[in-house]
C-alpha positions as a LaTeX table, in Angstrom:
\begin{tabular}{lrrr}
\hline
Residue & $x$ (\AA) & $y$ (\AA) & $z$ (\AA) \\
\hline
Met1 & 95.94 & 64.03 & 125.09 \\
Arg2 & 98.41 & 66.18 & 123.21 \\
His3 & 96.38 & 68.75 & 121.31 \\
Ser4 & 97.90 & 71.44 & 119.19 \\
Arg5 & 96.17 & 74.74 & 119.81 \\
Ala6 & 96.57 & 75.53 & 116.13 \\
Leu7 & 94.99 & 72.24 & 115.09 \\
Leu8 & 92.16 & 72.60 & 117.57 \\
Leu9 & 91.49 & 76.09 & 116.27 \\
Leu10 & 91.53 & 74.83 & 112.71 \\
Leu11 & 89.21 & 71.97 & 113.57 \\
Ser12 & 86.76 & 74.21 & 115.37 \\
Val13 & 86.75 & 76.73 & 112.55 \\
Ile14 & 86.12 & 74.01 & 109.98 \\
Leu15 & 83.45 & 72.23 & 111.96 \\
Phe16 & 81.55 & 75.20 & 113.28 \\
Ser17 & 82.18 & 78.12 & 110.96 \\
Ser18 & 82.86 & 76.52 & 107.55 \\
Cys19 & 86.10 & 78.47 & 107.11 \\
Met20 & 87.99 & 76.50 & 104.49 \\
Gly21 & 90.60 & 76.98 & 101.86 \\
Val22 & 93.64 & 79.18 & 102.39 \\
Lys23 & 96.21 & 80.28 & 99.85 \\
Ala24 & 99.31 & 82.33 & 100.70 \\
Asp25 & 101.94 & 83.44 & 98.19 \\
Ile26 & 105.05 & 85.15 & 99.56 \\
Thr27 & 107.30 & 87.10 & 97.19 \\
Leu28 & 110.69 & 88.29 & 98.48 \\
Lys29 & 113.06 & 90.94 & 97.22 \\
Ala30 & 116.82 & 90.79 & 97.65 \\
Asp31 & 116.69 & 93.20 & 100.61 \\
Gly32 & 114.26 & 90.97 & 102.51 \\
Ser33 & 111.17 & 93.07 & 101.92 \\
Gly34 & 108.30 & 91.76 & 99.89 \\
Arg35 & 104.61 & 91.05 & 99.60 \\
Ile36 & 102.29 & 88.30 & 100.75 \\
Ser37 & 99.13 & 87.64 & 98.75 \\
Leu38 & 96.33 & 85.89 & 100.64 \\
Glu39 & 93.12 & 84.29 & 99.54 \\
Tyr40 & 90.76 & 82.53 & 101.93 \\
Arg41 & 87.15 & 81.73 & 102.61 \\
Val42 & 85.30 & 82.36 & 105.83 \\
Ser43 & 81.75 & 81.52 & 106.79 \\
Arg44 & 79.38 & 84.47 & 106.53 \\
Gln45 & 78.30 & 83.59 & 110.06 \\
Met46 & 81.84 & 84.35 & 111.25 \\
Glu47 & 82.04 & 87.84 & 109.76 \\
Ser48 & 80.72 & 89.49 & 112.90 \\
Leu49 & 83.41 & 87.81 & 115.03 \\
Gly50 & 86.08 & 89.73 & 113.18 \\
Gln51 & 84.44 & 92.96 & 114.31 \\
Leu52 & 85.07 & 92.12 & 117.98 \\
Asp53 & 88.21 & 93.90 & 119.09 \\
Gly54 & 89.13 & 92.10 & 122.28 \\
Asn55 & 92.69 & 92.01 & 123.49 \\
Leu56 & 94.47 & 95.01 & 122.02 \\
Asn57 & 97.84 & 93.42 & 122.77 \\
Gln58 & 97.18 & 90.54 & 120.38 \\
Pro59 & 96.51 & 90.68 & 116.64 \\
Thr60 & 92.93 & 89.75 & 115.80 \\
Ile61 & 92.04 & 87.17 & 113.20 \\
Pro62 & 91.35 & 89.42 & 110.19 \\
Ile63 & 87.98 & 88.81 & 108.53 \\
Gly64 & 87.13 & 92.02 & 106.67 \\
Arg65 & 89.10 & 95.02 & 105.47 \\
Gln66 & 88.71 & 96.88 & 108.76 \\
Asp67 & 90.03 & 93.84 & 110.62 \\
Phe68 & 93.11 & 93.75 & 108.40 \\
Glu69 & 93.72 & 97.46 & 108.88 \\
Arg70 & 93.27 & 97.18 & 112.65 \\
Ser71 & 95.54 & 94.15 & 112.92 \\
Leu72 & 98.28 & 95.59 & 110.73 \\
Ala73 & 98.22 & 98.85 & 112.68 \\
Arg74 & 99.55 & 96.84 & 115.65 \\
Leu75 & 102.27 & 95.14 & 113.62 \\
Pro76 & 105.12 & 97.48 & 112.58 \\
Gly77 & 106.52 & 97.00 & 109.10 \\
Leu78 & 103.31 & 95.77 & 107.47 \\
Thr79 & 101.09 & 97.73 & 105.06 \\
Leu80 & 97.84 & 96.66 & 103.44 \\
Tyr81 & 98.38 & 97.15 & 99.70 \\
Ser82 & 95.00 & 95.92 & 98.48 \\
Phe83 & 91.89 & 94.14 & 99.67 \\
Ser84 & 88.85 & 92.72 & 97.91 \\
Ser85 & 85.94 & 90.60 & 99.01 \\
Arg86 & 83.05 & 88.77 & 97.41 \\
Gln87 & 80.37 & 86.43 & 98.66 \\
Asp88 & 78.70 & 83.28 & 97.54 \\
Glu89 & 75.81 & 81.55 & 99.26 \\
Lys90 & 77.87 & 80.31 & 102.20 \\
Asn91 & 81.23 & 82.05 & 102.29 \\
Ile92 & 83.00 & 85.35 & 102.13 \\
Ile93 & 86.00 & 85.03 & 99.80 \\
Asn94 & 88.70 & 87.53 & 100.73 \\
Arg95 & 91.84 & 88.50 & 98.89 \\
Ala96 & 94.49 & 90.71 & 100.44 \\
Glu97 & 97.98 & 91.85 & 99.50 \\
Ile98 & 100.25 & 92.95 & 102.32 \\
Asp99 & 103.65 & 94.58 & 101.90 \\
Phe100 & 106.27 & 93.85 & 104.55 \\
Ala101 & 109.47 & 95.75 & 105.28 \\
Gly102 & 111.29 & 92.52 & 106.21 \\
Leu103 & 110.61 & 88.93 & 107.14 \\
Glu104 & 110.99 & 89.81 & 110.82 \\
Ala105 & 107.94 & 92.03 & 110.40 \\
Leu106 & 105.99 & 89.25 & 108.66 \\
Ile107 & 106.59 & 86.56 & 111.32 \\
Pro108 & 104.09 & 87.94 & 113.89 \\
Phe109 & 101.40 & 88.09 & 111.21 \\
Leu110 & 102.03 & 84.51 & 110.12 \\
Asp111 & 101.86 & 83.27 & 113.69 \\
Ala112 & 100.18 & 85.46 & 116.27 \\
Ala113 & 100.72 & 82.78 & 118.96 \\
Gly114 & 104.49 & 82.83 & 118.44 \\
Glu115 & 104.74 & 79.04 & 118.08 \\
Gly116 & 104.42 & 78.19 & 114.41 \\
Ala117 & 106.75 & 80.47 & 112.43 \\
Ser118 & 110.48 & 81.11 & 112.76 \\
Leu119 & 113.33 & 82.62 & 110.81 \\
Ala120 & 116.95 & 81.46 & 110.77 \\
Arg121 & 120.11 & 82.58 & 108.96 \\
Thr122 & 123.19 & 80.43 & 108.47 \\
Gly123 & 125.98 & 81.93 & 106.43 \\
Asp124 & 124.42 & 83.31 & 103.28 \\
Lys125 & 121.32 & 81.10 & 103.60 \\
Thr126 & 117.99 & 82.14 & 105.07 \\
Ser127 & 115.25 & 79.73 & 106.17 \\
Leu128 & 111.61 & 80.35 & 106.97 \\
Arg129 & 109.93 & 77.55 & 108.92 \\
Leu130 & 106.16 & 77.31 & 109.23 \\
Thr131 & 104.13 & 74.82 & 111.25 \\
Leu132 & 100.89 & 73.89 & 109.52 \\
Ser133 & 99.94 & 71.16 & 111.98 \\
Arg134 & 101.41 & 69.65 & 115.12 \\
Gly135 & 99.59 & 66.42 & 114.39 \\
Ser136 & 96.19 & 64.95 & 115.07 \\
Gly137 & 97.66 & 62.71 & 117.78 \\
Asn138 & 94.91 & 61.26 & 119.95 \\
Ile139 & 92.09 & 63.45 & 118.70 \\
Asp140 & 88.88 & 61.44 & 118.38 \\
Pro141 & 88.92 & 59.67 & 114.98 \\
Glu142 & 85.23 & 60.40 & 114.54 \\
Leu143 & 85.91 & 64.11 & 114.95 \\
Leu144 & 88.70 & 63.91 & 112.37 \\
Ser145 & 86.45 & 62.02 & 109.97 \\
Leu146 & 83.79 & 64.66 & 110.34 \\
Ala147 & 86.33 & 67.43 & 109.79 \\
Ala148 & 87.65 & 65.65 & 106.68 \\
Ala149 & 84.15 & 65.30 & 105.29 \\
Val150 & 83.30 & 68.96 & 105.90 \\
Ser151 & 86.58 & 70.16 & 104.40 \\
Ala152 & 86.40 & 68.00 & 101.26 \\
Gly153 & 87.33 & 69.94 & 98.14 \\
Tyr154 & 89.36 & 72.59 & 99.96 \\
Glu155 & 93.11 & 72.92 & 100.39 \\
Ala156 & 95.87 & 74.83 & 102.10 \\
Ala157 & 98.44 & 76.21 & 99.68 \\
Ile158 & 101.63 & 78.14 & 100.46 \\
Ser159 & 104.39 & 79.31 & 98.14 \\
Leu160 & 107.53 & 81.39 & 98.40 \\
Ser161 & 109.40 & 83.12 & 95.59 \\
Gly162 & 112.84 & 84.10 & 96.81 \\
Pro163 & 115.52 & 86.35 & 95.33 \\
Ala164 & 117.45 & 83.18 & 94.44 \\
Thr165 & 116.61 & 79.51 & 94.00 \\
Thr166 & 114.21 & 78.48 & 96.77 \\
Asp167 & 114.06 & 74.98 & 98.26 \\
Leu168 & 111.13 & 73.57 & 100.21 \\
Asn169 & 111.60 & 70.67 & 102.62 \\
Leu170 & 108.88 & 69.04 & 104.71 \\
Phe171 & 109.17 & 67.65 & 108.24 \\
Asp172 & 106.86 & 66.18 & 110.82 \\
His173 & 106.56 & 67.97 & 114.14 \\
Ala174 & 109.38 & 65.87 & 115.63 \\
Gly175 & 111.73 & 67.05 & 112.89 \\
Lys176 & 111.75 & 63.85 & 110.80 \\
Pro177 & 111.99 & 64.58 & 107.06 \\
Ile178 & 108.93 & 63.81 & 104.95 \\
Arg179 & 109.82 & 62.39 & 101.54 \\
Asp180 & 106.31 & 62.10 & 100.15 \\
Leu181 & 102.94 & 63.49 & 101.14 \\
Asn182 & 99.72 & 61.85 & 100.07 \\
Gly183 & 97.56 & 64.05 & 97.88 \\
Ala184 & 99.91 & 67.04 & 97.94 \\
Glu185 & 101.30 & 69.01 & 95.01 \\
Trp186 & 104.86 & 69.84 & 95.98 \\
Val187 & 107.35 & 71.95 & 94.04 \\
Lys188 & 110.57 & 71.25 & 95.91 \\
Ser189 & 112.95 & 73.72 & 94.28 \\
Gly190 & 113.03 & 76.58 & 91.82 \\
Lys191 & 112.38 & 80.28 & 91.55 \\
Lys192 & 109.12 & 79.49 & 93.33 \\
Ala193 & 108.73 & 76.60 & 95.78 \\
Ser194 & 105.26 & 75.60 & 96.90 \\
Ile195 & 103.00 & 73.08 & 98.57 \\
Ala196 & 99.26 & 72.54 & 98.16 \\
Ile197 & 97.58 & 69.92 & 100.31 \\
Pro198 & 93.91 & 69.00 & 100.66 \\
Leu199 & 92.65 & 70.21 & 104.00 \\
Ser200 & 91.32 & 66.74 & 104.77 \\
Glu201 & 94.82 & 65.28 & 104.34 \\
Leu202 & 96.39 & 67.99 & 106.49 \\
Leu203 & 93.94 & 67.31 & 109.31 \\
Ser204 & 94.64 & 63.57 & 109.17 \\
Leu205 & 98.43 & 63.84 & 109.63 \\
Arg206 & 99.11 & 62.24 & 113.01 \\
Glu207 & 102.70 & 63.48 & 113.19 \\
Gly208 & 102.06 & 67.01 & 111.96 \\
Leu209 & 103.57 & 69.04 & 109.14 \\
Glu210 & 106.24 & 71.71 & 109.08 \\
Leu211 & 107.50 & 73.57 & 106.02 \\
Glu212 & 111.03 & 74.90 & 105.63 \\
Phe213 & 111.72 & 77.32 & 102.79 \\
Thr214 & 115.44 & 77.98 & 102.22 \\
Trp215 & 117.09 & 80.39 & 99.78 \\
\hline
\end{tabular}
């Protein structure tokens, strides 16, 4: 079976750690620098995993403030501007703002595995491409149903505000354009382009989902 490592990780996190709901807002300046604002929830049971500093050659998955600081220390061009955290009965809700010197510095943070984020420049246009899912493919439907049930009420949301008009196009993992996406709120063009999709819908996409921001 063709399994995306990113999707398997997402499934395992949802099913076994109750990590749900991610929001990322990227704001760019004309010189390519900018700030990314993150908000996400992680199971309180997973907090201790973020304290484990395993392979020093790879960025860790940041859970708490110390994890962010440790991860960013390994990634040149990134600075933690602010961090806050609160808890409810089940989750830790983290918010972080990270300044980046350029998009090249941000790419490793967006995709530590080096497979889901890329940057391209053609003429005076710049494109940032992000893979949210490579597709559910042949993953057991019962597993997907369980993941959808557990993730109900949560979403993945990403936006980019560029120095000029920003366009957002969607593709499946094979590169076929997506004209409509069930359940998603999609701002295709403007000063700020964005997509917000229920996590259950994202997990159910058999052909995957890639975002391409162009400005």
